[in-house]
C-alpha positions in Angstrom: 55.1 63.3 5.5 56.2 65.5 8.4 58.6 68.1 8.7 60.6 68.1 11.8 62.1 71.1 13.7 63.9 70.2 17.0 65.7 73.0 18.8 67.6 72.2 22.0 69.0 75.1 24.5 70.6 75.2 27.9 69.5 77.5 30.7 71.0 80.4 32.4 70.8 80.7 35.9 71.7 84.2 36.2 71.3 87.6 33.8 74.8 88.5 33.5 73.9 91.7 32.3 71.4 92.9 35.5 72.7 90.3 37.9 69.2 89.3 38.4 67.9 85.7 38.1 65.9 84.6 35.1 62.5 82.8 34.8 64.4 79.3 34.5 62.5 77.2 36.5 60.1 76.4 33.5 62.4 77.2 30.9 60.7 77.5 27.4 57.4 76.1 29.2 57.4 80.0 30.3 56.5 80.8 26.9 53.0 81.3 26.6 50.3 79.0 24.5 49.5 82.7 22.7 52.8 83.2 21.6 52.9 79.9 19.9 49.9 80.3 18.4 51.3 83.5 16.7 54.3 81.9 15.4 52.5 78.8 14.1 50.0 80.8 12.2 52.7 82.1 9.9 53.5 78.4 8.8 49.5 77.8 8.4 48.8 76.1 11.5 46.6 76.5 14.6 46.6 74.8 17.8 43.6 72.6 18.3 44.1 71.2 21.6 46.7 70.5 24.6 47.5 68.6 27.5 50.5 69.0 30.0 53.0 66.8 32.0 55.9 67.3 34.3 57.8 67.2 31.3 56.2 68.7 28.3 53.8 71.2 27.2 52.1 69.1 24.0 50.0 70.7 21.6 47.9 69.2 19.1 48.0 71.2 15.9 45.8 71.2 13.0 49.3 69.9 11.0 50.6 67.5 13.5 52.4 68.4 16.9 54.2 70.7 19.0 56.1 69.6 21.8 57.8 72.2 24.4 60.0 71.3 27.2 62.0 73.2 29.8 65.3 73.2 27.3 63.8 71.8 23.9 61.2 72.5 21.5 59.9 69.5 18.7 57.8 70.8 16.0 56.5 68.4 13.6 53.9 69.3 10.7 52.8 67.6 7.3 50.7 68.7 4.4 52.0 72.1 2.9 52.7 73.7 6.2 56.2 75.2 6.7 57.1 74.8 10.3 60.3 76.5 9.3 58.5 79.4 9.5 58.7 79.4 14.0 62.6 79.0 13.9 63.3 82.7 14.2 60.5 83.1 16.6 61.5 80.5 18.6 65.3 81.2 19.0 64.4 85.0 19.9 61.9 84.2 22.9 64.3 81.6 24.4 66.8 84.5 25.5 63.2 86.0 27.1 63.0 83.1 29.7 67.0 82.5 30.3 67.5 79.6 27.6 70.6 79.8 25.3 69.7 77.8 21.9 73.0 75.1 21.3 71.3 72.9 18.6 68.7 73.1 15.6 67.7 69.9 13.7 65.7 70.0 10.8 64.9 66.4 9.1 62.1 64.8 7.2 61.7 61.9 4.8 61.0 62.5 0.9 58.3 64.9 0.0 55.4 62.9 -1.9 54.6 66.1 -4.1 57.2 69.0 -3.4 56.0 70.9 -6.0 53.1 71.5 -4.0 55.0 72.9 -1.1 55.7 76.5 -0.2 58.9 77.8 -1.6 60.9 77.3 1.3 60.1 73.6 1.5 60.1 72.6 -2.6 63.4 70.9 -2.2 65.9 70.3 0.6 68.7 72.8 -1.2 65.6 75.4 -0.5 65.2 74.8 3.1 69.1 74.3 3.9 68.8 78.4 2.3 66.4 79.6 4.7 68.0 78.0 7.9 71.5 79.0 6.6 70.0 82.8 6.7 67.8 82.7 9.5 70.6 81.1 11.9 73.4 82.9 13.5 76.4 83.1 11.0 78.7 81.5 13.8 76.8 78.1 13.6 78.5 75.0 12.6 76.2 73.3 9.9 76.1 69.7 8.6 73.6 68.8 5.9 73.2 65.9 4.3 70.5 63.5 2.3 70.6 59.9 3.4 69.4 57.4 1.0 68.8 58.0 -2.7 68.2 61.5 -3.2 65.8 61.0 -6.1 63.8 58.3 -4.1 63.5 57.1 -0.9 65.5 59.2 1.4 66.2 61.5 4.6 67.2 65.0 4.5 69.0 66.2 7.8 70.2 69.6 8.4 71.9 69.8 11.9 73.5 73.5 13.3 75.5 73.9 16.8 75.2 77.2 17.7 78.1 78.8 19.8 77.0 78.2 23.4 77.9 76.4 26.3 77.3 72.9 25.1 79.0 70.9 27.6 76.2 72.5 30.0 73.5 70.6 27.9 71.7 67.9 29.7 71.7 64.4 28.3 68.6 64.1 25.8 67.7 60.3 24.9 67.7 59.2 21.4 64.8 59.8 19.2 63.2 57.0 16.9 61.0 57.8 13.7 59.4 55.5 11.7 57.7 56.8 8.3 55.3 54.5 6.3 53.7 54.6 3.3 51.1 52.9 1.1 49.4 51.5 4.3 47.4 48.3 3.9 43.7 49.2 3.3 42.4 46.7 5.6 44.5 48.5 8.8 44.0 52.1 6.9 39.9 51.4 7.3 40.5 51.9 11.1 41.4 55.4 10.9 38.2 56.7 9.2 35.6 58.4 11.4 32.7 56.3 9.9 33.9 53.3 10.6 35.0 53.8 14.3 33.6 56.7 15.5 36.2 58.0 17.9 39.9 58.6 18.3 40.0 56.3 21.4 38.3 53.4 19.3 40.8 53.8 16.3 43.8 53.5 19.0 42.6 50.4 20.6 41.1 48.5 17.3 44.3 49.0 15.4 46.7 47.8 18.1 48.4 50.9 18.5 47.3 50.7 22.2 49.7 48.4 23.2 52.7 50.1 21.3 52.6 53.4 23.2 53.7 53.7 26.9 51.3 52.4 29.7 52.2 55.1 32.1 51.1 58.2 29.8 49.0 61.2 29.0 47.3 61.2 25.6 45.5 63.8 23.5 44.2 62.6 20.3 42.1 63.5 17.5 40.0 61.5 14.8 39.5 64.3 11.9 36.5 63.9 9.6 36.0 62.2 7.2 39.4 60.6 7.9 43.0 60.7 9.8 44.4 60.9 13.2 46.9 62.7 15.3 48.1 61.6 18.7 50.3 63.2 21.3 51.5 60.8 24.1 53.9 61.6 27.2 54.4 60.0 30.1 56.8 61.0 33.5 60.5 59.5 32.5 62.4 62.6 32.0 62.0 63.7 28.3 60.0 60.8 27.4 57.2 61.6 24.3 55.7 59.8 21.7 53.6 61.0 18.4 51.6 59.4 15.8 49.9 60.7 12.6 48.0 59.1 10.0 46.6 60.0 6.5 44.7 56.9 5.4 43.5 57.6 1.9 44.8 55.0 -0.7 46.2 57.6 -3.0 48.6 58.9 -0.4 48.5 56.8 2.4 51.0 57.6 5.4 51.3 57.0 8.7 54.4 57.9 11.2 55.4 57.2 14.7 58.0 59.0 16.9 59.2 58.2 20.6 61.9 58.7 22.8 64.2 55.8 23.2 64.5 54.8 26.7 65.7 51.3 26.0 67.8 50.7 23.0 67.9 47.3 23.2 64.0 47.3 22.5 64.3 49.4 19.3 63.5 46.3 17.0 60.8 45.2 18.7 59.0 48.7 18.6 59.8 49.1 15.1 58.4 45.3 14.5 55.2 46.3 16.6 54.7 49.5 14.6 55.0 47.6 11.2 52.6 45.6 12.5 49.9 48.2 13.4 49.8 50.1 9.9 51.4 47.2 7.6 52.9 49.6 4.9 54.3 48.9 1.5 57.5 50.6 2.5 58.9 52.2 5.4 61.9 54.3 6.5 63.4 54.4 10.1 65.4 57.4 11.4 67.4 56.7 14.8 68.7 60.2 16.3 71.4 60.1 18.8 73.7 63.1 19.8 75.1 61.7 22.4 76.1 57.9 22.7 78.4 56.7 20.0 77.4 53.5 21.3 74.3 53.5 20.1 74.8 52.8 16.6 76.4 49.4 17.3 73.2 48.5 19.3 71.0 49.7 16.4 72.9 47.7 13.9 71.9 44.4 15.6 
C-alpha cells in the first residue's frame, strides 16, 4: 500500500526583505525536475517519465507518483520506499519560489509487511516521530489511526504550519480507494504477457471509463506485471492516479482522484470496485474546507 505525503502552500507576491517580486507565476512548478530527482533518490525512488498540464507537473515514479502544482505537492509511493525523506527538501525549496507551506498531510492504509519497511515507516509512531522532528516546532499537529490499529485502518498525520491560512486557495476534496485481495480474473489484465501495453490494460479492465474524459495520461505496464497511471485534466486542481500490484500473494490496487462533484462519490467508488473486484477495500475522503461534505458522503 502507498504512503502519501501532501504539502500545501500559499504563494507570496513579494519578497518583504528585498522588495523584489519573487517567481510566483509557476510557484512550486518553478522547482526543476532535477531537484525532485535528487530528493526522491533519498527515498529510494527514480523518475521514469512525466507529463504536464495547465494545473500539474505529473511525474511517474519507479514507486508510484509525484504531482507538483503551483501551491501543492502530492507524493505517493509504495513498497519499501520512504516518501517522508522528501519533506524537508520540499519545505526548504518552497521558500526559494515564493511559497510558504501551510499544511503537511501524511496518510496511509495499513502496511502488509511493516517489518520489511525502513525504520521510519515500520510503525505510525515512528512516522509521527520523524515528522515531529522535521517540521517546525510551531506546527499544530493532529495524528490519529482510524479503524482497528491491529487490522484494517487508515493512519493520518496532519500538521498546520503558522502561515496565513486565510490566503490559501480552495482545494477540492480527495477520494482514495485502497483495494486488497483482487479477483484473479480481473488482476490478470495487469500482466504484460496477457495484454502487451498499458493502454490495452486500461481499456480491457474498464478503468478507461472511470477516469475523466478530458485528460492527459501517463501510464506504464511493468514487466512482468503491475501498472501505474497518472491522469490530469484541465479543471482546477483535478487529478487521478491508479496503481496496481496483481500478484496473488500480495494483490493490491489503489485509486485516487479529485472530487469535483461530491454527489458522484458513491458512483465513483462502485465503478472502481467493479474494475478491480477486491476481497476487501477501504475508502478515505479528505476534505479540509467544506463541513457539509461529511453529510453528503454519509449518504
